[in-house]
N, C-alpha and C positions, 0 to 999 in steps of 0.2 A: 325537391325531386332528387333522387340520388343518381348520380352521374354513374354509368357502368363502364366496363373495359369496352363494350360493344360501341357506346356512344364516342368513347376517345378515338377508337379505330376508324370510325366512320368521319369523324371530324378531321382527323389526320390524313386519310385516305390510305391506310395501311391495314393488314390483317391483325386480328385480334391477338393472334400468336406473337407477332412483333411489338405491341403494346405490353403483352404480358412480360415478354423478355426485357423491355425497359423497366417496368415496375419492379420485377425481381432482380434486377441489376445484374443480368447476365452479360459476360464481357464480349459475347460475339455479335455486338450490333455495331454498326458503323457510326462514328459520331454525327455524321449528318442525319443519320435515321433517328438516332438517340434525342437529337436536338429538335427534329420534327415532331416526334411523339409528345417530347416533354413541353413544347410550346402548346400542343393541344390539351395536355394534362392541366397546365397552368391557365389557360382560357376556359376551360370548363370547370375547373375547380374540382378536379377529381380526387378522390382520397381512397387509398386501398383500404379494404377490410382486414385489417392485420390479424384478427382473431380467427377468420375463416382460413386465412392462409396458414397459420400455424396448425389449426386442427387438422387439415388436409395431410399436414405431415406427421399426425400423432402427437403433437406437442402442445403446450399451454402458451408458449411465448414468454414465460416467466422464468428468470434464474434468481437465485437466492446469493445473498452477500452477508455473511456472519462475522461480524468483528467484536472484539472484546470490550471497546469503550466508544460509545457514540459521543460522548461527552469530549473526547480527546480530538483537537481540531485535526490532527492527522488522519485518524480514521474518518472523521467527517469529510475531509477532502478527497481522500482515496475513494471514499462512497460516491461522492459527485464524479470522479473520474471514471468509475465502474460504470454508473448509470448513463454517462454520455458515450461510453464506449459500446454499451448494451443497445442503447438506442440507435446507433449507427447500423445496426443489424435488427432492427424493429424488435428488440426484446425490451421486457420490463423487468425491473430488479426489485426483488423483494428483500428488504432489510431484516436481519437478525441480530439480537445483541445478546452475546454470552455473557458479558461482564468477566471474562477471562476465568470462567468457573469450568473446571474439569467436566463435572456432570452434564452442564448445560452443552458444552462443546461435544461430547460423545452424543448426546440427543440429538443435535443438528448433524452431526456426521453419520449417524445411523440412517438418516434418510427419512425422519418422521414427517417432512412434507413431499415426500416421494411423488404423492399424486396430484401435487399441486405445481411442482417446478419441474424444468428441464435440466438444470444443472446446479451446482453448488460451488460457491468460491467461499473458502473458509480461512480466516487469519486466527488460529488458534495460539494460546499463551501456556496451556497446561495439558493439552492432548498428548498421549503417548501411543507409541507404536501399536501397541496391544490393543489399545481402544479401535484403532483403525482396522486390525487385522479381524476383529470382531464384526465388522459390517456384514450384515446378512447378504447372503448371495454373492460374496467375493468372488469374480470370476477372471482377475488377473489384468482386465482391460481398462475397466472404469468404475469397478468396484460393486456394482450391483446388477442382478439379472433384469431388474426393471429400467436399466439403462439411464441412470441418473449420473452423469459424470460428476467428479470431485476434482477442484483445484486448490492446491493449498498455497497460502501466501506466509512469508516470514522465514525465520532462519532455522526452524527446527527440522532436523533430517530425519526422515521415517524409513528409507528404503523400502518403500512400497509403491506398487503401481499407479502413483497419482502425480500429476505434473505439479512441480513445486517451483513458485517463482520468489526470488529474493534478490537483495543487493549484496555485495560483498562487504559485510560490517567490519571485518578485520581491516581490509584496506581502506574503508572510509574513515575509520578511527585513527589510522595513521595519517592520513591527510590532514584530519584535523589537528592532530598533536604536532605534525611537522609544520604546519602553518603557525602554530604558538612558538615553537621554537626558533622558526624564522623570524619572528618578531621579537626575539631576544628574551623569552621566557625560559626559566631554567627550574622552577619549582611549579609543576603541573598537576593539579589535583584531578581525579576522576570521580564524579559524583554520578551514581546509579547503580552500584554494585548492590545484587540482592542475595542474602544469606538465607532466606526463607524459599527460594525457588530455583529451578533449574533452567530459568528464563535464558533462552539461547542467545538473542541479541545482547543482552546485558554483559554476558560472559564473553563474547566475541568482541564487543567493544572494549571491554576491559582488556583482553588479549591484545587487541590493537594498541592500545594505550601504553602497555607495558614493552612490546616489541619495538615501537618507535623510540621510546625512552631510551631502551637499552642500546639501540643502534647509534643513537646520539651520545651515548656514555653519560646519561643524566639519571640519578637515581630515582627510584620508584618505590619509596617505603610504603608500607601499609597504611601509615598516619595520613597519607595523601589520597586514600581511597575512601569516599564517603558512602555508606551504605543507606539505602532508602527501602520505605515500607511499600511504597508504589512510585509513579511516575508523573505526578502531576505537581502544580506550582508549590503547594505546601509541603510536599516532600523534599524538593529541592532546597525550599527555605530552611526547613528543619535540618537537613544535612549539612547545609553551609554554615549554619549556627553552630551545630555541634562541634564541627572542625575548627572553626575560630575560636570557640570557647575553650577547646583542648590546648590552645596556644599555636595551633599550626596556621600559618598565614602564606598560602600559596600566592605565586604572582600570576596565575593562569589557572583556568578551570576548562575542563573538557566535560560537558554533561550528556547523559544518556540521551535525552531528548529537549528540544526547545522549552517544554512547561518546566522540567527541573531548572533548566539555565535560568529562565525568567524568574522562578522562585529564588533561586541563590542570587541573582542580580538585586533583588529587592532587599536582601540581608545586607549584602556589601554597601548597599546605599544607606542602610539605617546605621551600620557602623561606621559610616564616614570614609568608606573606601571607594575610590573613583574606578569606574569602567570605562576605559581599558588601562588608565594610567597606572592604577596600583594593582589590578587584577583584570587580566583580559580573559574574556568569556567565549566559548564556542559550543552551540547546541548541535541538535541534530533533529531533521525531519523538515525544516523550512516551512512552518506553518506561517500563515498570514500574520498573525499577531506578533511574529518577530520583526516585522517591518515597521510597527508603529509605537514603540515604546519610547520611552525618553532617549533611550540608546538603543538604536537598531541592532539586531543580533547576528552575528556571524554564525553559520550553521551549514551543515551537511544536508544537501538538497537531493533526495532519492528522486528518480524521475517517476512520479505517481502516475502520470499518463501513460508511460510505458508499462508499468506494473499492471494497470488497468487493462490495456489493449491486449498484453499477452494473456491474462487470465481469461478474457472474453473469447479471445481467438481460440485458446485451448479447449474450452467448452464447447465452441462451434465445430471444431475438428473432431471432437469426439462424437457429436451428435450428428454430423454428417458421415460417421464411420471412417473418416481419413486419418485417425489417430492410430499411430502404431503401438503394438502392446508395450507395457512397461511405462514406468514414469519418466518425465523429462525434466533435466534441472536446467531452468531458464533464468538468467541474469539480467537485471535491469541496471542501466547506468546510474551514477550519482555525480553530483559535483560539490565543490565548496563554493558557497557564496559568501564573501568578504563584506563585512558591515562594520559599524561603529564600535562595536563591543571589543574588537580586536585592532582596529584601524585608528579609531578615534575620529573626531569630527573634522571634515575637510573645510 
């Protein structure tokens, strides 16, 4: 037998409206009354009908998250954080995998799931500003007349009326390089440059690498920049091997992400170079894998939980009509996590 709001109200000795206010998490309920109603809910085993609740507001209760690589642990961990943040507001998350392909990113951004979702969080790699300008029904507030808000993740800047959430990649790269300089390193390579793409994060992290070396008066020759075709383990391994084969032997590596760093460390091991004594390594993303290698990985750790909370909160503000017109630039924090790849074993 399904327990209703009326059953809970009678059990708690309060009005149905009071129970509804507690269930819908309204703020203007006294702690004592909230505890009284919650006790009745727990004792009766009441479960709200979330589908009906969303339908009453003209919603589906589903938001979409579109990422370029589900196989990349960073995006998998970010997706988990978004799912948790959305669940706190009784929303379900639908995952889309764009593979970093521009056509697929355009398709997702144009709202082909508009009848299914209430909002979209998109992490694009190749999407251009003109692709977003072409969204049907662009109205300067949330992108479409069918009221499906869009939030962008990552470092591409579009100057369009969509909320955009990122970390400061230049500052993060400088922190990583500063750490290596502080450990006495003076020949610091950057692995992760892209020659076939305008990928914004790669260029920003390269910019931060150059800026910090310049401030320290340390040379930053092109021979210390390793180009990659992608950002996975094998890309890092190939880039590291090419650099060593060219006769360049850095005493430290700052990698575009943890996967590139892990690939580079494997090659260093195969070449008989010890991490961190011969070559120190810093990654980026703080994926769980970096904590469990033979040498744990020092890394820049973006606050993935904060990114998720900011993205979900932005969508909800738009759905509630509380969002002011125009895009908002929102920045999440980051921190350096020091591990064995720069400190050695204690």
